[in-house]
TORMAR-850782 format. One line per 10 residues: their letters; for each residue x, y, z of N, C-alpha, C, O, CB. Coordinates in nm, 4 decimals, m for minus. Glycine has a CB too. Layout:
N
a> X,Y,Z,X,Y,Z,X,Y,Z,X,Y,Z,X,Y,Z | ... .
This chain:
106
xxxxxxxxxx> m1.5006,m0.2792,m1.0181,m1.5324,m0.4050,m0.9547,m1.4030,m0.4816,m0.9265,m1.3102,m0.4791,m1.0073,m1.6282,m0.4881,m1.0429 | m1.3973,m0.5479,m0.8145,m1.2782,m0.6217,m0.7730,m1.2863,m0.7663,m0.8164,m1.3945,m0.8248,m0.8208,m1.2598,m0.6136,m0.6222 | m1.1713,m0.8241,m0.8484,m1.1637,m0.9675,m0.8731,m1.1400,m1.0337,m0.7390,m1.0490,m0.9947,m0.6659,m1.0507,m1.0038,m0.9764 | m1.2196,m1.1323,m0.7059,m1.2052,m1.1969,m0.5756,m1.1784,m1.3461,m0.5871,m1.1875,m1.4168,m0.4867,m1.3291,m1.1743,m0.4931 | m1.1458,m1.3964,m0.7047,m1.1282,m1.5393,m0.7222,m1.0006,m1.5917,m0.6570,m0.9981,m1.7060,m0.6112,m1.1275,m1.5724,m0.8681 | m0.8969,m1.5126,m0.6519,m0.7702,m1.5537,m0.5938,m0.7304,m1.4501,m0.4902,m0.7470,m1.3302,m0.5127,m0.6599,m1.5701,m0.7028 | m0.6779,m1.4952,m0.3766,m0.6359,m1.4014,m0.2739,m0.4843,m1.4050,m0.2601,m0.4188,m1.5030,m0.2958,m0.7037,m1.4334,m0.1392 | m0.4304,m1.2951,m0.2072,m0.2866,m1.2877,m0.1883,m0.2527,m1.2016,m0.0681,m0.2670,m1.0795,m0.0743,m0.2188,m1.2331,m0.3133 | m0.2076,m1.2628,0.0420,m0.1643,m1.1827,0.1563,m0.0518,m1.0868,0.1189,m0.0447,m0.9763,0.1726,m0.1191,m1.2734,0.2698 | 0.0368,m1.1277,0.0269,0.1472,m1.0402,m0.0133,0.0939,m0.9144,m0.0807,0.1471,m0.8055,m0.0595,0.2436,m1.1143,m0.1078 .
xxxxxxxxxx> m0.0100,m0.9283,m0.1612,m0.0703,m0.8116,m0.2260,m0.1245,m0.7162,m0.1199,m0.1008,m0.5957,m0.1268,m0.1835,m0.8547,m0.3235 | m0.1964,m0.7692,m0.0227,m0.2498,m0.6860,0.0853,m0.1396,m0.6157,0.1632,m0.1538,m0.4989,0.1992,m0.3334,m0.7703,0.1799 | m0.0297,m0.6861,0.1893,0.0835,m0.6245,0.2592,0.1383,m0.5073,0.1791,0.1688,m0.4017,0.2346,0.1947,m0.7281,0.2845 | 0.1502,m0.5264,0.0499,0.2058,m0.4208,m0.0347,0.1110,m0.3021,m0.0454,0.1551,m0.1871,m0.0455,0.2367,m0.4751,m0.1738 | m0.0190,m0.3293,m0.0543,m0.1178,m0.2203,m0.0570,m0.1033,m0.1366,0.0699,m0.0975,m0.0138,0.0640,m0.2636,m0.2763,m0.0697 | m0.0975,m0.2045,0.1847,m0.0857,m0.1322,0.3123,0.0458,m0.0559,0.3215,0.0486,0.0575,0.3693,m0.0973,m0.2296,0.4300 | 0.1551,m0.1175,0.2760,0.2849,m0.0501,0.2801,0.2857,0.0732,0.1905,0.3352,0.1787,0.2302,0.3966,m0.1463,0.2380 | 0.2316,0.0605,0.0709,0.2284,0.1751,m0.0216,0.1448,0.2883,0.0355,0.1816,0.4051,0.0225,0.1726,0.1328,m0.1589 | 0.0333,0.2554,0.0984,m0.0507,0.3584,0.1591,0.0211,0.4263,0.2757,0.0108,0.5477,0.2934,m0.1831,0.2978,0.2068 | 0.0933,0.3478,0.3546,0.1667,0.4049,0.4686,0.2757,0.4991,0.4209,0.2935,0.6075,0.4764,0.2278,0.2936,0.5551 .
xxxxxxxxxx> 0.3483,0.4582,0.3186,0.4566,0.5413,0.2667,0.4017,0.6716,0.2096,0.4576,0.7790,0.2318,0.5359,0.4655,0.1592 | 0.2912,0.6605,0.1357,0.2310,0.7791,0.0743,0.1477,0.8590,0.1749,0.1052,0.9712,0.1473,0.1437,0.7381,m0.0446 | 0.1256,0.7989,0.2916,0.0455,0.8620,0.3962,m0.0941,0.8994,0.3457,m0.1403,1.0126,0.3603,0.1169,0.9864,0.4491 | m0.1583,0.8004,0.2865,m0.2957,0.8174,0.2412,m0.3845,0.7159,0.3125,m0.3413,0.6050,0.3437,m0.3061,0.8015,0.0868 | m0.5061,0.7547,0.3371,m0.6000,0.6692,0.4100,m0.6838,0.5856,0.3138,m0.6861,0.6094,0.1930,m0.6915,0.7541,0.4994 | m0.7516,0.4884,0.3704,m0.8451,0.4086,0.2916,m0.9541,0.4978,0.2326,m0.9981,0.4768,0.1196,m0.9076,0.2972,0.3779 | m0.9970,0.5967,0.3094,m1.1008,0.6879,0.2621,m1.0524,0.7673,0.1400,m1.1276,0.7861,0.0443,m1.1429,0.7840,0.3748 | m0.9283,0.8132,0.1436,m0.8747,0.8887,0.0302,m0.8635,0.8012,m0.0941,m0.8946,0.8456,m0.2047,m0.7378,0.9475,0.0652 | m0.8194,0.6773,m0.0764,m0.8100,0.5842,m0.1892,m0.9497,0.5561,m0.2446,m0.9703,0.5582,m0.3660,m0.7407,0.4515,m0.1460 | m1.0446,0.5302,m0.1562,m1.1821,0.5012,m0.1986,m1.2405,0.6177,m0.2785,m1.3036,0.5970,m0.3822,m1.2708,0.4714,m0.0764 .
xxxxxxxxxx> m1.2195,0.7380,m0.2308,m1.2708,0.8571,m0.2997,m1.2086,0.8701,m0.4382,m1.2794,0.8937,m0.5361,m1.2426,0.9839,m0.2170 | m1.0765,0.8550,m0.4467,m1.0059,0.8701,m0.5742,m1.0462,0.7617,m0.6748,m1.0515,0.7868,m0.7952,m0.8546,0.8660,m0.5511 | m1.0744,0.6417,m0.6244,m1.1098,0.5294,m0.7125,m1.2606,0.5156,m0.7322,m1.3061,0.4308,m0.8090,m1.0542,0.3998,m0.6560 | m1.3375,0.5989,m0.6629,m1.4835,0.5957,m0.6723,m1.5394,0.4581,m0.6320,m1.6223,0.3989,m0.7010,m1.5280,0.6308,m0.8154 | m1.4896,0.4106,m0.5166,m1.5343,0.2825,m0.4616,m1.5586,0.3001,m0.3125,m1.5336,0.4072,m0.2571,m1.4296,0.1693,m0.4883 | m1.6068,0.1962,m0.2486,m1.6323,0.2029,m0.1043,m1.5031,0.1813,m0.0257,m1.4061,0.1242,m0.0757,m1.7379,0.0981,m0.0630 | m1.5051,0.2280,0.0972,m1.3928,0.2048,0.1880,m1.3792,0.0543,0.2138,m1.2683,0.0040,0.2321,m1.4127,0.2826,0.3224 | m1.4910,m0.0165,0.2151,m1.4873,m0.1610,0.2368,m1.4139,m0.2321,0.1231,m1.3442,m0.3309,0.1463,m1.6296,m0.2164,0.2502 | m1.4293,m0.1818,0.0003,m1.3572,m0.2415,m0.1130,m1.2065,m0.2223,m0.0960,m1.1284,m0.3134,m0.1236,m1.4044,m0.1791,m0.2471 | m1.1664,m0.1039,m0.0507,m1.0241,m0.0782,m0.0264,m0.9744,m0.1687,0.0857,m0.8624,m0.2193,0.0797,m0.9997,0.0713,0.0092 .
xxxxxxxxxx> m1.0573,m0.1892,0.1879,m1.0181,m0.2781,0.2976,m0.9946,m0.4193,0.2467,m0.9032,m0.4870,0.2938,m1.1253,m0.2790,0.4075 | m1.0749,m0.4651,0.1514,m1.0535,m0.5991,0.0946,m0.9205,m0.6052,0.0206,m0.8537,m0.7086,0.0226,m1.1689,m0.6370,m0.0008 | m0.8808,m0.4952,m0.0451,m0.7472,m0.4912,m0.1074,m0.6422,m0.5048,0.0015,m0.5474,m0.5823,m0.0114,m0.7257,m0.3586,m0.1887 | m0.6601,m0.4279,0.1102,m0.5639,m0.4297,0.2217,m0.5543,m0.5672,0.2858,m0.4475,m0.6067,0.3328,m0.6031,m0.3267,0.3275 | m0.6637,m0.6394,0.2879,m0.6657,m0.7750,0.3438,m0.6087,m0.8777,0.2464,m0.5768,m0.9901,0.2852,m0.8081,m0.8139,0.3821 | m0.5961,m0.8384,0.1193,m0.5492,m0.9318,0.0174,m0.6560,m1.0287,m0.0278,m0.6247,m1.1329,m0.0852,m0.4321,m1.0081,0.0685 | m0.7838,m0.9955,m0.0023,m0.8930,m1.0840,m0.0411,m0.9597,m1.0409,m0.1707,m1.0466,m1.1118,m0.2214,m0.9955,m1.0903,0.0688 | m0.9210,m0.9267,m0.2251,m0.9749,m0.8786,m0.3526,m0.8684,m0.7961,m0.4226,m0.7799,m0.7386,m0.3593,m1.1048,m0.7947,m0.3315 | m0.8791,m0.7918,m0.5544,m0.7875,m0.7117,m0.6361,m0.8652,m0.6011,m0.7060,m0.9811,m0.6204,m0.7425,m0.7134,m0.8004,m0.7401 | m0.8030,m0.4863,m0.7248,m0.8709,m0.3794,m0.7986,m0.8740,m0.4092,m0.9485,m0.7960,m0.4900,m0.9990,m0.8015,m0.2446,m0.7731 .
xxxxxxxxxx> m0.9651,m0.3428,m1.0179,m0.9626,m0.3485,m1.1642,m0.8358,m0.2776,m1.2103,m0.7722,m0.2070,m1.1322,m1.0916,m0.2827,m1.2277 | m0.7996,m0.2958,m1.3350,m0.6744,m0.2352,m1.3839,m0.6789,m0.0833,m1.3754,m0.5774,m0.0215,m1.3430,m0.6473,m0.2780,m1.5287 | m0.7931,m0.0210,m1.4033,m0.7992,0.1260,m1.3962,m0.7859,0.1741,m1.2522,m0.7224,0.2764,m1.2269,m0.9312,0.1777,m1.4567 | m0.8446,0.1017,m1.1585,m0.8326,0.1402,m1.0172,m0.6921,0.1120,m0.9648,m0.6420,0.1850,m0.8793,m0.9368,0.0651,m0.9317 | m0.6286,0.0073,m1.0153,m0.4898,m0.0209,m0.9792,m0.3992,0.0929,m1.0255,m0.3096,0.1347,m0.9521,m0.4437,m0.1549,m1.0406 | m0.4219,0.1428,m1.1462,m0.3403,0.2538,m1.1975,m0.3637,0.3809,m1.1159,m0.2699,0.4560,m1.0890,m0.3721,0.2799,m1.3465 | m0.4887,0.4048,m1.0767,m0.5179,0.5211,m0.9915,m0.4461,0.5066,m0.8582,m0.3858,0.6020,m0.8091,m0.6707,0.5366,m0.9691 | m0.4526,0.3868,m0.7993,m0.3839,0.3613,m0.6730,m0.2345,0.3889,m0.6869,m0.1744,0.4532,m0.6008,m0.4074,0.2163,m0.6270 | m0.1751,0.3404,m0.7949,m0.0314,0.3592,m0.8164,0.0040,0.5061,m0.8340,0.1082,0.5506,m0.7858,0.0147,0.2801,m0.9382 | m0.0804,0.5816,m0.9017,m0.0576,0.7257,m0.9175,m0.0605,0.7967,m0.7824,0.0229,0.8829,m0.7550,m0.1630,0.7869,m1.0115 .
xxxxxxxxxx> m0.1558,0.7604,m0.6994,m0.1717,0.8250,m0.5686,m0.0568,0.7908,m0.4746,m0.0065,0.8774,m0.4030,m0.3042,0.7839,m0.5051 | m0.0156,0.6649,m0.4752,0.0850,0.6197,m0.3784,0.2281,0.6277,m0.4303,0.3227,0.6253,m0.3516,0.0557,0.4788,m0.3377 | 0.2449,0.6371,m0.5625,0.3798,0.6433,m0.6182,0.4483,0.5083,m0.6283,0.5687,0.5023,m0.6530,0.4637,0.7342,m0.5357 | 0.3739,0.3994,m0.6097,0.4352,0.2670,m0.6233,0.4052,0.2120,m0.7625,0.3187,0.2636,m0.8332,0.3833,0.1695,m0.5130 | 0.4760,0.1086,m0.8003,0.4543,0.0507,m0.9324,0.3572,m0.0671,m0.9237,0.3492,m0.1353,m0.8216,0.5880,0.0056,m0.9942 | 0.2848,m0.0892,m1.0309,0.1944,m0.2037,m1.0380,0.2734,m0.3331,m1.0301,0.2275,m0.4306,m0.9706,0.1108,m0.1996,m1.1672 | 0.3917,m0.3349,m1.0896,0.4746,m0.4558,m1.0856,0.5072,m0.4937,m0.9419,0.4981,m0.6106,m0.9043,0.6043,m0.4353,m1.1657 | 0.5451,m0.3949,m0.8618,0.5792,m0.4218,m0.7220,0.4569,m0.4734,m0.6465,0.4670,m0.5682,m0.5687,0.6345,m0.2945,m0.6540 | 0.3416,m0.4109,m0.6695,0.2201,m0.4535,m0.6002,0.1816,m0.5970,m0.6345,0.1362,m0.6722,m0.5483,0.1054,m0.3604,m0.6345 | 0.1999,m0.6336,m0.7585,0.1520,m0.7631,m0.8050,0.2552,m0.8746,m0.7950,0.2246,m0.9886,m0.8300,0.1067,m0.7512,m0.9459 .
xxxxxxxxxx> 0.3765,m0.8455,m0.7483,0.4797,m0.9477,m0.7310,0.4249,m1.0542,m0.6374,0.3792,m1.0209,m0.5281,0.6130,m0.8862,m0.6751 | 0.4279,m1.1817,m0.6766,0.3561,m1.2849,m0.6009,0.4228,m1.3321,m0.4728,0.3619,m1.4086,m0.3981,0.3354,m1.4010,m0.6870 | 0.5440,m1.2904,m0.4447,0.6151,m1.3412,m0.3275,0.5889,m1.2534,m0.2053,0.5687,m1.1328,m0.2193,0.7659,m1.3491,m0.3556 | 0.5891,m1.3128,m0.0855,0.5639,m1.2354,0.0361,0.6652,m1.1223,0.0554,0.7801,m1.1317,0.0124,0.5661,m1.3271,0.1570 | 0.6200,m1.0165,0.1205,0.7059,m0.9036,0.1517,0.7829,m0.9342,0.2788,0.7237,m0.9742,0.3790,0.6238,m0.7733,0.1666 | 0.9129,m0.9162,0.2759,0.9962,m0.9323,0.3940,1.0559,m0.7956,0.4242,1.1479,m0.7516,0.3553,1.1082,m1.0419,0.3728 | 1.0044,m0.7280,0.5265,1.0517,m0.5920,0.5529,1.1961,m0.5901,0.6006,1.2580,m0.4837,0.6048,0.9630,m0.5249,0.6560 | 1.2512,m0.7062,0.6369,1.3916,m0.7105,0.6771,1.4837,m0.7208,0.5568,1.6042,m0.6983,0.5679,1.4161,m0.8276,0.7711 | 1.4270,m0.7545,0.4425,1.5072,m0.7709,0.3216,1.5588,m0.6361,0.2724,1.4906,m0.5343,0.2838,1.4252,m0.8397,0.2117 | 1.6773,m0.6367,0.2188,1.7315,m0.5147,0.1582,1.7082,m0.5149,0.0080,1.7528,m0.4241,m0.0622,1.8818,m0.5008,0.1886 .
xxxxxxxxxx> 1.6383,m0.6170,m0.0419,1.6142,m0.6274,m0.1853,1.4976,m0.5421,m0.2338,1.4943,m0.5043,m0.3509,1.5893,m0.7701,m0.2216 | 1.4032,m0.5114,m0.1477,1.2833,m0.4410,m0.1904,1.2769,m0.3017,m0.1302,1.3083,m0.2813,m0.0130,1.1593,m0.5199,m0.1524 | 1.2366,m0.2085,m0.2109,1.2200,m0.0711,m0.1633,1.1042,m0.0070,m0.2369,1.0737,m0.0442,m0.3502,1.3499,0.0114,m0.1830 | 1.0402,0.0885,m0.1734,0.9328,0.1651,m0.2336,0.9878,0.3032,m0.2657,1.0406,0.3711,m0.1777,0.8080,0.1734,m0.1394 | 0.9758,0.3444,m0.3895,1.0277,0.4747,m0.4320,1.1740,0.4917,m0.3933,1.2170,0.6025,m0.3612,0.9445,0.5874,m0.3713 | 1.2504,0.3835,m0.3960,1.3930,0.3907,m0.3677,1.4294,0.3930,m0.2204,1.5476,0.4002,m0.1868,1.4485,0.5098,m0.4317 | 1.3309,0.3871,m0.1317,1.3568,0.3905,0.0120,1.3102,0.2592,0.0738,1.1950,0.2196,0.0561,1.2855,0.5118,0.0791 | 1.3988,0.1920,0.1457,1.3630,0.0652,0.2085,1.2595,0.0900,0.3173,1.2650,0.1912,0.3872,1.4880,m0.0050,0.2670 | 1.1654,m0.0026,0.3315,1.0538,0.0139,0.4248,1.1000,0.0369,0.5684,1.0377,0.1153,0.6399,0.9642,m0.1077,0.4195 | 1.2075,m0.0289,0.6132,1.2501,m0.0086,0.7523,1.2990,0.1355,0.7735,1.2848,0.1899,0.8830,1.3622,m0.1094,0.7899 .
xxxxxxxxxx> 1.3564,0.1972,0.6696,1.3983,0.3365,0.6821,1.2789,0.4304,0.6831,1.2810,0.5336,0.7502,1.4927,0.3737,0.5689 | 1.1751,0.3951,0.6090,1.0527,0.4755,0.6093,0.9873,0.4696,0.7464,0.9444,0.5721,0.7994,0.9543,0.4268,0.5006 | 0.9794,0.3505,0.8039,0.9203,0.3353,0.9367,1.0016,0.4139,1.0390,0.9447,0.4824,1.1240,0.9127,0.1860,0.9767 | 1.1338,0.4047,1.0314,1.2202,0.4790,1.1235,1.1966,0.6299,1.1104,1.1870,0.7005,1.2109,1.3687,0.4457,1.0967 | 1.1873,0.6787,0.9871,1.1639,0.8210,0.9636,1.0290,0.8640,1.0213,1.0188,0.9694,1.0840,1.1700,0.8522,0.8131 | 0.9258,0.7827,1.0000,0.7940,0.8159,1.0544,0.7960,0.8207,1.2067,0.7367,0.9098,1.2674,0.6901,0.7144,1.0072 | 0.8648,0.7244,1.2681,0.8748,0.7234,1.4142,0.9475,0.8470,1.4649,0.9065,0.9059,1.5650,0.9467,0.5971,1.4620 | 1.0549,0.8871,1.3973,1.1287,1.0078,1.4358,1.0402,1.1318,1.4237,1.0424,1.2189,1.5106,1.2547,1.0239,1.3486 | 0.9623,1.1392,1.3151,0.8729,1.2535,1.2958,0.7648,1.2575,1.4032,0.7324,1.3646,1.4545,0.8086,1.2480,1.1570 | 0.7086,1.1410,1.4377,0.6068,1.1378,1.5413,0.6646,1.1784,1.6767,0.5984,1.2477,1.7540,0.5446,0.9987,1.5499 .
xxxxxx> 0.7862,1.1363,1.7057,0.8507,1.1719,1.8323,0.8771,1.3220,1.8388,0.8581,1.3843,1.9432,0.9826,1.0939,1.8498 | 0.9206,1.3795,1.7280,0.9499,1.5239,1.7296,0.8212,1.6059,1.7395,0.8221,1.7145,1.7975,1.0284,1.5644,1.6028 | 0.7108,1.5559,1.6840,0.5819,1.6260,1.6947,0.5267,1.6177,1.8369,0.4589,1.7094,1.8833,0.4800,1.5669,1.5952 | 0.5560,1.5077,1.9054,0.5062,1.4884,2.0401,0.5888,1.5648,2.1441,0.5412,1.5906,2.2547,0.5049,1.3411,2.0734 | 0.7117,1.6006,2.1086,0.7981,1.6717,2.2032,0.7412,1.8103,2.2311,0.6922,1.8782,2.1409,0.9428,1.6826,2.1485 | 0.7486,1.8516,2.3597,0.6934,1.9840,2.3958,0.7699,2.1003,2.3373,0.7337,2.2157,2.3601,0.6903,1.9990,2.5442 .
């Protein structure tokens, strides 16, 4: 069950970033946590928080830390202070774009 008393856009940003880095879908997270896709979407929106056991499952799947997810300050992807698994988000996005371009090339 999710806690919905307090919302955090920063939490939702981090959930989405961790999923993008790990390349996992909402459906995969929902299946692993035994919850609905809509519940995962509420995490992504920052309107609900997972229970501690589901948070730990999420962290295992995505490789991010609970501390990073729960940090109360907004995520600034231009900042060089924050990284997921040691890789800054802008470098991850650049790598994904390069991979997509190479897959699209004939």
